[in-house]
PyMOL CGO cylinders between C-alpha atoms (Angstrom):
from pymol import cmd
from pymol.cgo import CYLINDER

trace = [
    CYLINDER, 14.21, 18.51, 1.86, 11.59, 17.10, 0.92, 0.3, 1, 1, 1, 1, 1, 1,
    CYLINDER, 11.59, 17.10, 0.92, 11.40, 13.15, 1.09, 0.3, 1, 1, 1, 1, 1, 1,
    CYLINDER, 11.40, 13.15, 1.09, 10.55, 10.70, -1.47, 0.3, 1, 1, 1, 1, 1, 1,
    CYLINDER, 10.55, 10.70, -1.47, 10.41, 7.25, -1.66, 0.3, 1, 1, 1, 1, 1, 1,
    CYLINDER, 10.41, 7.25, -1.66, 11.46, 5.67, -4.86, 0.3, 1, 1, 1, 1, 1, 1,
    CYLINDER, 11.46, 5.67, -4.86, 10.63, 2.24, -5.73, 0.3, 1, 1, 1, 1, 1, 1,
    CYLINDER, 10.63, 2.24, -5.73, 11.60, 0.00, -8.81, 0.3, 1, 1, 1, 1, 1, 1,
    CYLINDER, 11.60, 0.00, -8.81, 8.02, -0.73, -10.19, 0.3, 1, 1, 1, 1, 1, 1,
    CYLINDER, 8.02, -0.73, -10.19, 9.34, -2.81, -14.21, 0.3, 1, 1, 1, 1, 1, 1,
    CYLINDER, 9.34, -2.81, -14.21, 12.15, -4.74, -14.75, 0.3, 1, 1, 1, 1, 1, 1,
    CYLINDER, 12.15, -4.74, -14.75, 15.20, -3.12, -16.33, 0.3, 1, 1, 1, 1, 1, 1,
    CYLINDER, 15.20, -3.12, -16.33, 15.14, -5.76, -18.68, 0.3, 1, 1, 1, 1, 1, 1,
    CYLINDER, 15.14, -5.76, -18.68, 15.73, -5.02, -22.65, 0.3, 1, 1, 1, 1, 1, 1,
    CYLINDER, 15.73, -5.02, -22.65, 15.62, -0.83, -21.44, 0.3, 1, 1, 1, 1, 1, 1,
    CYLINDER, 15.62, -0.83, -21.44, 18.18, 1.42, -22.72, 0.3, 1, 1, 1, 1, 1, 1,
    CYLINDER, 18.18, 1.42, -22.72, 22.51, 0.91, -20.94, 0.3, 1, 1, 1, 1, 1, 1,
    CYLINDER, 22.51, 0.91, -20.94, 21.63, 4.27, -19.57, 0.3, 1, 1, 1, 1, 1, 1,
    CYLINDER, 21.63, 4.27, -19.57, 17.84, 4.22, -17.70, 0.3, 1, 1, 1, 1, 1, 1,
    CYLINDER, 17.84, 4.22, -17.70, 19.56, 0.80, -16.35, 0.3, 1, 1, 1, 1, 1, 1,
    CYLINDER, 19.56, 0.80, -16.35, 22.10, 3.03, -14.82, 0.3, 1, 1, 1, 1, 1, 1,
    CYLINDER, 22.10, 3.03, -14.82, 19.94, 6.08, -14.20, 0.3, 1, 1, 1, 1, 1, 1,
    CYLINDER, 19.94, 6.08, -14.20, 17.73, 3.04, -11.74, 0.3, 1, 1, 1, 1, 1, 1,
    CYLINDER, 17.73, 3.04, -11.74, 21.31, 1.60, -10.57, 0.3, 1, 1, 1, 1, 1, 1,
    CYLINDER, 21.31, 1.60, -10.57, 22.37, 5.02, -9.56, 0.3, 1, 1, 1, 1, 1, 1,
    CYLINDER, 22.37, 5.02, -9.56, 19.41, 5.66, -7.22, 0.3, 1, 1, 1, 1, 1, 1,
    CYLINDER, 19.41, 5.66, -7.22, 20.56, 2.74, -5.64, 0.3, 1, 1, 1, 1, 1, 1,
    CYLINDER, 20.56, 2.74, -5.64, 17.41, 0.64, -7.44, 0.3, 1, 1, 1, 1, 1, 1,
    CYLINDER, 17.41, 0.64, -7.44, 18.65, -3.33, -8.70, 0.3, 1, 1, 1, 1, 1, 1,
    CYLINDER, 18.65, -3.33, -8.70, 15.58, -5.67, -9.22, 0.3, 1, 1, 1, 1, 1, 1,
    CYLINDER, 15.58, -5.67, -9.22, 11.58, -5.36, -8.50, 0.3, 1, 1, 1, 1, 1, 1,
    CYLINDER, 11.58, -5.36, -8.50, 10.29, -3.57, -5.79, 0.3, 1, 1, 1, 1, 1, 1,
    CYLINDER, 10.29, -3.57, -5.79, 13.69, -2.49, -4.74, 0.3, 1, 1, 1, 1, 1, 1,
    CYLINDER, 13.69, -2.49, -4.74, 12.66, 1.13, -2.52, 0.3, 1, 1, 1, 1, 1, 1,
    CYLINDER, 12.66, 1.13, -2.52, 15.06, 3.65, -1.55, 0.3, 1, 1, 1, 1, 1, 1,
    CYLINDER, 15.06, 3.65, -1.55, 14.79, 6.50, -0.10, 0.3, 1, 1, 1, 1, 1, 1,
    CYLINDER, 14.79, 6.50, -0.10, 15.67, 10.17, -1.09, 0.3, 1, 1, 1, 1, 1, 1,
    CYLINDER, 15.67, 10.17, -1.09, 16.19, 13.60, -0.32, 0.3, 1, 1, 1, 1, 1, 1,
    CYLINDER, 16.19, 13.60, -0.32, 14.50, 15.69, -3.44, 0.3, 1, 1, 1, 1, 1, 1,
    CYLINDER, 14.50, 15.69, -3.44, 16.30, 18.25, -5.00, 0.3, 1, 1, 1, 1, 1, 1,
    CYLINDER, 16.30, 18.25, -5.00, 17.78, 18.52, -8.79, 0.3, 1, 1, 1, 1, 1, 1,
    CYLINDER, 17.78, 18.52, -8.79, 19.44, 15.68, -9.56, 0.3, 1, 1, 1, 1, 1, 1,
    CYLINDER, 19.44, 15.68, -9.56, 17.40, 13.02, -8.48, 0.3, 1, 1, 1, 1, 1, 1,
    CYLINDER, 17.40, 13.02, -8.48, 14.14, 15.49, -10.03, 0.3, 1, 1, 1, 1, 1, 1,
    CYLINDER, 14.14, 15.49, -10.03, 16.26, 14.60, -13.60, 0.3, 1, 1, 1, 1, 1, 1,
    CYLINDER, 16.26, 14.60, -13.60, 16.89, 10.49, -12.62, 0.3, 1, 1, 1, 1, 1, 1,
    CYLINDER, 16.89, 10.49, -12.62, 13.29, 10.81, -11.94, 0.3, 1, 1, 1, 1, 1, 1,
    CYLINDER, 13.29, 10.81, -11.94, 12.21, 12.45, -15.19, 0.3, 1, 1, 1, 1, 1, 1,
    CYLINDER, 12.21, 12.45, -15.19, 14.60, 10.09, -17.63, 0.3, 1, 1, 1, 1, 1, 1,
    CYLINDER, 14.60, 10.09, -17.63, 12.50, 6.77, -16.16, 0.3, 1, 1, 1, 1, 1, 1,
    CYLINDER, 12.50, 6.77, -16.16, 9.54, 7.76, -15.52, 0.3, 1, 1, 1, 1, 1, 1,
    CYLINDER, 9.54, 7.76, -15.52, 8.76, 4.79, -16.96, 0.3, 1, 1, 1, 1, 1, 1,
    CYLINDER, 8.76, 4.79, -16.96, 9.86, 3.02, -13.62, 0.3, 1, 1, 1, 1, 1, 1,
    CYLINDER, 9.86, 3.02, -13.62, 9.44, 3.47, -11.38, 0.3, 1, 1, 1, 1, 1, 1,
    CYLINDER, 9.44, 3.47, -11.38, 6.47, 4.39, -9.18, 0.3, 1, 1, 1, 1, 1, 1,
    CYLINDER, 6.47, 4.39, -9.18, 7.35, 8.25, -7.01, 0.3, 1, 1, 1, 1, 1, 1,
    CYLINDER, 7.35, 8.25, -7.01, 5.16, 8.95, -3.28, 0.3, 1, 1, 1, 1, 1, 1,
    CYLINDER, 5.16, 8.95, -3.28, 6.33, 11.15, -0.40, 0.3, 1, 1, 1, 1, 1, 1,
    CYLINDER, 6.33, 11.15, -0.40, 8.38, 9.30, 2.34, 0.3, 1, 1, 1, 1, 1, 1,
    CYLINDER, 8.38, 9.30, 2.34, 5.74, 11.42, 5.07, 0.3, 1, 1, 1, 1, 1, 1,
    CYLINDER, 5.74, 11.42, 5.07, 2.39, 9.64, 3.75, 0.3, 1, 1, 1, 1, 1, 1,
    CYLINDER, 2.39, 9.64, 3.75, 4.71, 6.14, 4.66, 0.3, 1, 1, 1, 1, 1, 1,
]
cmd.load_cgo(trace, "trace")
């Protein structure tokens, strides 16, 4: 599977509760936190939900 690096780029303060919980389920708690994950349908759905908060890059490039 393809691996991607997800980085929290914006603050979670004042966001919808389900968006905050989605970021926390991805392992992103503070601005600048990054995780490398394998891209599958569930992860892609989470990324789509909080796309305005995160930056996604290909893990092979970093």
